[in-house]
C-alpha positions in Angstrom: 131.8 76.0 -30.4 129.5 73.0 -30.7 125.7 73.3 -30.3 125.6 71.7 -26.8 128.3 74.0 -25.5 126.6 77.0 -27.1 123.3 76.1 -25.4 125.0 75.8 -22.0 126.6 79.2 -22.6 123.2 80.8 -23.5 121.6 79.3 -20.4 124.5 80.7 -18.3 124.1 84.2 -19.8 120.4 84.1 -18.9 121.3 82.9 -15.4 123.6 86.0 -14.9 120.4 88.1 -14.3 118.7 85.6 -11.9 117.1 87.0 -8.8 119.0 84.2 -6.9 122.6 85.1 -6.0 123.7 81.5 -6.0 122.3 81.0 -9.5 124.2 84.1 -10.7 127.5 82.9 -9.3 127.0 79.4 -10.9 126.1 81.0 -14.2 129.1 83.4 -14.1 131.4 80.5 -13.1 130.2 78.5 -16.1 130.9 81.4 -18.4 134.4 81.8 -16.9 135.2 78.1 -17.3 134.0 78.0 -20.9 136.0 81.1 -21.9 139.0 80.0 -20.0 139.0 76.5 -21.5 138.7 77.7 -25.1 141.4 80.3 -24.6 143.8 78.0 -22.8 143.5 75.6 -25.7 144.3 78.4 -28.1 147.4 79.5 -26.2 148.7 76.1 -25.2 151.3 76.0 -28.0 152.7 79.3 -26.8 153.4 77.9 -23.3 156.1 75.7 -24.8 158.2 78.9 -24.8 159.4 79.3 -21.2 159.5 83.1 -21.3 156.0 83.4 -22.8 154.7 80.8 -20.4 156.0 82.9 -17.5 154.5 86.0 -19.0 151.1 84.3 -19.1 151.4 83.4 -15.4 151.9 79.6 -15.9 149.0 77.3 -15.1 147.7 79.5 -12.3 147.8 82.8 -14.1 145.1 85.4 -13.6 142.5 85.4 -16.3 139.6 87.7 -17.0 136.8 86.5 -19.3 135.0 89.2 -21.3 131.3 88.5 -22.0 129.6 90.6 -24.8 125.9 91.0 -24.4 123.1 93.1 -25.8 122.3 96.4 -24.0 119.1 94.9 -22.6 121.0 91.8 -21.2 123.7 94.1 -19.9 121.1 96.2 -18.0 119.4 93.1 -16.5 122.7 91.5 -15.4 124.0 94.8 -13.9 120.7 95.3 -12.0 120.6 91.7 -10.7 124.2 92.1 -9.4 123.6 95.3 -7.5 124.5 97.8 -10.2 128.3 97.5 -10.1 130.4 100.6 -11.0 130.8 101.0 -14.7 134.4 100.9 -16.0 135.9 104.0 -17.6 136.0 103.1 -21.3 137.4 105.6 -23.9 134.5 107.0 -26.0 136.0 105.8 -29.2 135.6 102.2 -28.1 131.8 102.6 -28.1 131.4 100.2 -25.1 130.1 100.0 -21.6 131.6 97.5 -19.1 131.5 96.4 -15.5 133.4 93.7 -13.7 132.2 90.8 -11.5 134.5 89.1 -9.1 133.6 85.6 -8.2 134.6 83.2 -5.4 138.0 81.7 -6.0 139.4 84.8 -7.6 137.5 84.4 -10.9 136.7 87.5 -12.9 134.2 88.2 -15.6 133.8 91.5 -17.5 130.3 92.2 -18.9 130.5 94.3 -22.0 128.0 95.9 -24.4 127.9 98.5 -27.1 126.9 102.1 -26.3 125.7 102.2 -29.9 124.6 98.8 -31.2 124.4 100.0 -34.8 127.9 101.6 -34.5 131.3 100.5 -35.6 132.8 99.6 -32.2 134.3 96.2 -31.7 131.5 95.0 -29.3 128.7 96.2 -31.7 130.4 94.4 -34.6 130.9 91.2 -32.5 127.2 91.2 -31.3 126.0 91.7 -34.9 128.2 88.9 -36.2 128.0 86.2 -33.5 125.4 87.3 -30.9 126.0 87.2 -27.2 129.0 85.2 -26.0 132.6 85.2 -24.8 134.2 88.0 -26.7 137.6 88.0 -25.2 139.9 86.4 -22.6 142.6 88.4 -21.0 145.7 86.9 -19.4 147.3 89.0 -16.7 150.9 89.3 -17.7 154.1 89.9 -15.7 155.0 93.5 -16.6 158.6 93.4 -15.7 159.2 90.3 -17.8 157.3 91.8 -20.7 159.3 95.0 -20.7 162.7 93.2 -20.5 162.2 90.1 -22.6 160.7 91.2 -25.9 158.9 87.8 -26.2 155.7 89.5 -27.4 157.0 89.3 -31.0 156.9 85.5 -30.8 153.1 85.4 -30.2 151.0 86.3 -33.2 148.2 88.6 -32.3 149.9 89.7 -29.1 148.2 92.9 -28.1 149.4 94.7 -25.0 147.6 97.5 -23.3 148.3 99.8 -20.4 146.9 97.4 -17.8 149.4 94.7 -19.0 146.8 92.2 -20.0 147.1 90.0 -23.1 143.8 89.9 -25.0 143.4 86.5 -26.5 140.5 87.4 -28.8 137.1 85.9 -28.8 136.7 82.3 -27.7 135.3 81.1 -31.0 138.5 82.1 -32.9 139.5 85.3 -34.7 140.3 88.7 -33.2 137.9 90.5 -31.0 137.5 93.3 -33.5 136.1 91.0 -36.2 
């Protein structure tokens, strides 16, 4: 990510805890667009495979951008957004998370580590890169996934129970780096 893009992302992260609702929506939308653009660029070659393109929902597939932030930023964003319900995260993942739904069907997960000095993926990410887009998830067509077996054609393909594909962090590499 170039310096100008990183500066825009940092301003958007700060804007997520604004007292102004419109500023928060604009900031979250910028974070979504940044994460989506980087991830779409990374998976573009996969979309040449018709089955995999269908799995990823085509051009209009549902995408969820995961933003990793420090515990302090997490608390400020959560409070500014009306203290949304925390997601149920398995204890071994050492994370806290809530989801924000934006106009136009956009979705941003805000994540932090329960133990910043721990060995969880979010703690490691924050120590290595600081706050930023940690993952992008593509909602996948479950029936196609189970029947086609195309997952083996996409390196790094990680399916979970919610049938999302986690594309890793926007800057490259896997989210557990």
